[in-house]
N, C-alpha and C positions, 0 to 999 in steps of 0.2 A: 654930868660928871657919874661913873658907875659904884653904886655905892661898895663900900668895902668890905671885902671878906671877909668873913666870919670863920675865924680859925678855931671854933668847938665845934662845927659842920662837917667842916671838909678837913680827912685824914690825912690826905695828904698836900697837904697847905706849905709846908717848906720847899716841896719839891716842884709843887706850880711857882710860886716863888722866886727859886730860883732858874727859873727857865725867862719868866717876866724878866730879871734882873737881866739874863743873857740877852735877851733879845732888845734892851733898851742901848745896852751898851753897846752894840753891833750901829745903832741911830741917834745916842746918842749927842754926837756932833755933827750930824744933817738937822739936827732942832736949830740950829742957829740959822741957820740958809732962809733966807726970802722963801713967802710962796713959790712963788714961778721963779726962781733962780735957777737960770740954765748953766747944764753939766752935769746934773743930779744924777744923773743916771750913768755917763762915767765913774763915778764919785763910787756910786753901786754895785758896777762892777768890778771895779777894783777889788772892794770890799769879795765882794764873791769869791773872787781868784783867790782868798787866803785859803785857809786849815785851821777848824778851830774846832776847841771841845768844846760840844754842845751838848747841857747837859740832856738826863735819858734818854739819851741816840748816841747812835757808832756812826751818822753820818757827821763828814769831818769838812763838811762846803756847805753855806746856805745862798740859795740864787737872789738874782738881784731882784726879781719881783716879789721873791717873798720878804724881804725885808725893804720895797717899798709898801710892801703892804701893811705892815707894823709902823709902820713912818705914816700913815694914812688913819691907822688906829690908834694911834695914839696923841695923834693933835685930834680925832672924834673924842677918843673917852676918857684920855688920862694913860697913869702907868697902869689903873684895872683894866685896860682895853687888850695890856699885853700879859696879863695870865689868863693860861689855857682856862678856857669853860670846863665846867664839872658835866659831865655825861644827864640827860635828864633820863635817861633810863636804864642808871642804874643798877645794876645788880637782876636785871630781865636779858633775854640772849637776843642779838641783833642778828643770828645766824639765820637765812632767809631756806623754808624747806628743799625741799631738794627738787620735789615736783616744780618749784617756782622756779629756782636757778634751771635746772634743762630748760623751762618754757618759754625764759629771755633767752638763753645762749640758743635756741630755734629758730625764734624771730630774728632775731639779730642775723644768725648764720643766713637764713631763709632770705630776708626784708638788710641786705649790708649799707641801702645808702638812708635808712629811718635812724635817726638821731637818737638819744637816750631819753627826753621826755616822747618821742613818737612809738619808740621801745618799747612802754610803760604804760601806756593809752593804747596803745593795740591788744598787751597783755590782758589786763583790766577791762576792756571791750569782746573780746572776744570768749577769754577764758574765766570768766566771772564765780567760775567755782572752786576755781583751786586759786585764783587774786583775787580774795575776798575783797569787801569794802573800805575793811575796817583794817588790812594791812599794809603798813606803811611800806614804800620803793622811793624810799628818798634816791634820787638822780647821785648824787654822788657814789653809793652806793653800788648800784646797781651799773652806773661806770667802771666801777673797781673791778667787778665780779667779769664784766665783759673784757676787762684788760686782761686779765691775768688768765683766759681762753681764747687772747689774740685774736677777737673778733671788735676791736678796735683800730687796728691799724687801718694807714688811709691804703689802699690801693695804689699801686705803681700807675703813669700813664703806660700806656700801647707797648711804648718801642720797649720799656725796662720791664715789664711785666712776663711772667712765666706761661708759658701756652701747660694750663690748667684745661683738663677735655673731659668732660661727663663718660665713665665706659659702663657697660653689662655687657656679660659672656649670656649666650641665645641657650649653651645647653646645662644640665643640674651637673656638678662637681668638676667643672672648668674650672673652676676658680674658688676655695673656703679663707673669710677672712679669719681673722682670731684677734681676739686682745683680753685684758682682764681689766676687770673692775672692782673698784671698793666696796664689799655688799655689808651691810648691818655687824654690828659686833654682837658676838654669842658668848651667854657664860659658859666655860669649859673649865670643869676642876677647878672649880667656886673662883675664874678670874675671867675677866672679858678680856672677846679674842678676837682681832679683826678677822672678818672676813673675806673675802675675795670671789668674784665670779668671773668663771676661766669657760669661754665660749665659743664656739666657731658657726660663721652663718653662709650660707651657701651666694656666690655672689648673682646670679643667674635667677630664684626661686624663692629669697631670702628664704629659706624656708633654714633652722638650725636643726643639725645634726648632732650634737651634745651642748650642754652649756651642765656646769654644776660649780656650787660653794665649796669652795674650801680653805683652810685655814693658812694657807700658805699660797703663795704665786711663783713657786721656786720651779727649777725642770722636776724634780721629783711630785708636783703636783700636777704639771700640763702635762708631761706624755703619757698620764693613763687618762687625761682626758681627751685628748687626742685620740687613745688608743679605741676607745669607747666610740667614739664620732666615728673611727674609720670601720669597727663591727658592724655597725649602722645602719651607716648609709652609703659603706662603698670607699673606694680610694680616690680621692685628691688629683687633678692632674698639677695645680698650682695651690700653696700655701703662702698666706701676703696677712705678714705679721711687722709685730713696729718690732723697736731695738732695745726692749729691756733682756733683763739677761739672761730670764727662760732662753726667749726668743734666739737668744745670738749663742747660746749654749752647745758647745760639740756637740752633744748628744744627741739634739735635736734634727742637727742638721747629719748627723748618722743616721740617724731613723729614717729620714723624708730620703736619703740618698739609696739607700738598703730600697724604700717601696716605691723609688722611682718616683715624688714628688719634688714639683722643683720648690725651691724654698724661697721666698723672694722678702726682703726687705723692704718699708716704709723709706721716704727717707728722712730724717732726722729733723726734727721742728716742720712738719706737712703733715699735719692730723687730716686735712685733705681727703687724701687719697684712702681712708677707712672710716667717709662720711657713712657707709648703711652699719656701718659696725657700731658708730656711734649712735647712730638713733635707732639701733635696737636698744642700745643701754637705757636709754630716754625710755625707750619701751618699757623697758622692764621696772624703770623708777617708778614711773607716772603710773601705772595699771596691776604691779603685784608686788613692790615694795613699800606703794602708798596705803596696799586693803593689810601689811601685815605688822601687826603693833612691837612696838619695841619694848617689850615689856624685861628684854634680857632672860626668858622662861623657852622662846624657842629655841631647839638643836639644832645643831649643823643635820641631821637625816631629814628632820622637820623639815627645813628649811629648801632642800633638795625635794622632797617628797611635792610641795607647794610649786615649787619652780618646775619637774619636770610636768606637772598636770593642768598647770598654763598653758607653758609650749604647747603642750599637746592639744589639751583643749581649747584654747582660743584664740591663741598667737595662729598657728599651722590654719584655724580652720577660717579665720578673719579675715574680709577680703584686704587689698595692701594698696594703697594709692599708686606707689610706684610699678607697681604690676599688671597696671590698669582697672584695675577691680577687683582683680583674679587672686586667690588665697596660694600662701605659700602651697599649702599639699596639692591644691590641682594642680601649680605651675610646676611641680616635681614631678607630677603621677605622667603630665605628659612631652617632659624634656628628659628622662632620666634614661631612656630606651639603652642607651649606650653606656649608662655606670660600669665600673670595674668596681664589681667585690672585693674583698681579701680575704687569701686564703683563712682557713683553718688558724692555720700556725702564726697565725701574722703577730702573735705576741712574743713571739720568741725576737724578732724584732727590736722591743723593749725594754728588754733587759739590762739593766744596768751594767759593766762590765769593771773590777778591779783585780788588782792584782797581788797576792800575798803570797808569802815564801814560808814554806810549812814547815813546823816547828821539830823539834828531837823527840818529841813525844805528839808529832802523828797530827797538830792541831794548827787551826788560822783561828783567826779573831774577823767583825764583823759588824761592825755597829755596836760594839761592845757584848759580841754575844759569840760565844767558843764552840766550836766547829773540828768535827774525829771525821780526815780523810784517809787514804787507804794509805799503808805503811811503807809501801814503795815510791812514795811521793816524798818520805823526807827528804828536806835540805830543797825542793826543787820551787821553780817559781811557779804556781800555774794561777788560772784564773778560776774567778767566781760569777757566775750570772745569778742576776737575783730582778726580782720588782719590790722595785725601793718604794712602792703603794705600799703596800704589807706592812705591818708590824715587823720590828728585827727580830722579836722569838716568834712568830708565826711564818717567814719568809721559808720560800724550798730554793735551793742553793745549790747551781749545778757547778761541776769542777770540770773543768775542763783546763788536758794537760797538750800542748805540739799539736794543736788546732781542731782537738779532737775531744767529746764530752767524754770520761770517764767513768763518773755517776756521782747520785748526788749528795752533799755532806752530810753527816749525820754530828747532832747539837753534841754537845760534849755531855755526858754522862757520870758522872764520878763515883758513883753510886754501881754502877753499873760494871764500871771498868773494875772494880775491887773483883769483882765474880769469874775475870777473861783470864783465862791462863794463855800465856806466852808461850815458845819454846823458841830452841836455835831458828829455826826457816823461817818463822813469819807467822806459819799460819796459826791462827787464834783456836783453841777449844775455850768455846764459850755453856755456861754453866744456864742453861735456857728456861729454868728457872725463875733467871734475876735478871737477865741481858738479854736483848734482842738478837735476832739468829741471822736478823742479813749482813752477812759478809760481804766484802765488794768483792766480784769476781773479774779476769778478765788483764788484773795486773800482776807483772811475776812480783814477787814481795822479797823486799828484800831483809837482812839478817836484822837484827835490834843490838845494841849495845849489851855489854855487858850489865852496865846499870842501870837499864831500860827492862830486866829480866823478871821478875817480881813473881816466877811460878815455883821460886823457893818458899814461897811466905804459906803456898796452898799444898 
């Protein structure tokens, strides 16, 4: 008999006792049956088909095999055997290091026929520096980890399996893969912020055109990263991405259409097609992030400098097993003769467009910042084009009307407007000592309303 629980040493005794009582209530009537009574499993299945209010859980059903296990435990240890066990490692972290997680996933992905114990044995045998002897790897924990990654599912029979085939292009920029990975947490503005690694990899050469850490994975951060990749390594013919919100955005599709890039989305729940990208992310975790202390003092700029130095100084110059021992830099140099470079004005394709109606005071607002435009556009619907990666108060905002670029919008200067003299024709007489002389030209000026004529103040 298991010794009784000491309520003075268990803070959640009441909760665990309630769970044990629930378990006992399900098997109480079965305890009266003889040990080898037939029909026990049918009774368990009937109980499993019902719904219950399970203490401490949102589930509504209990499996027949689970109740059978409770029945066996009660017969062996009585009521105390039904009480949930207290964690022996209470107060310590049970999360496996990221390097160990990636290693286990890589072993199982490479050799799916290995059982969970064999995966653990292989990790300890071949990678003793990562999986140290004192590190605990419970099979149940490893099984849950691999199950969440979809690596424990049994393969279908040959007649039902999908026709998956390994592929690789033979020339640079035939296909780029792109994805986003969770990075380390950084302290920004006094609070912890999650970082995201946005990266691109060339399929034929394994070269990384560009990768950067950002504080968001949205389109506003993804498109500037894509622009930098294109400026550095030219235009890809195809861009293979996931199904996240940034990859499904209308603006990304529009940018790719303008640049002549075929945008390809992976099939949902089919990560196998992005294997090269996933393996590179593992390399980043094991070779770069493992060497960075998570002290919280690292800034985003410093993290990106470390990343760029590692990519250009180590990764691109290291022999790659998937390339037959050739380095990504050498493979790129050998196969990039037909790469098409981007034009100098490629940045225009990445500008965001938004429509605004010009107010009577000739202003428009964008992300909380007010801008002035030509008085001839009062009441008109215009298009503002801007770079979303720049701060709202530091952007250059282009003004477009009827398909033509009109001017660059000027930030509203309330003090400067006090010294601008208005007249009935709409021409501006500016006190150059206090206001800018950059008066837009090329547009017919419209008469201002009487209420807007402040020249009488002067």
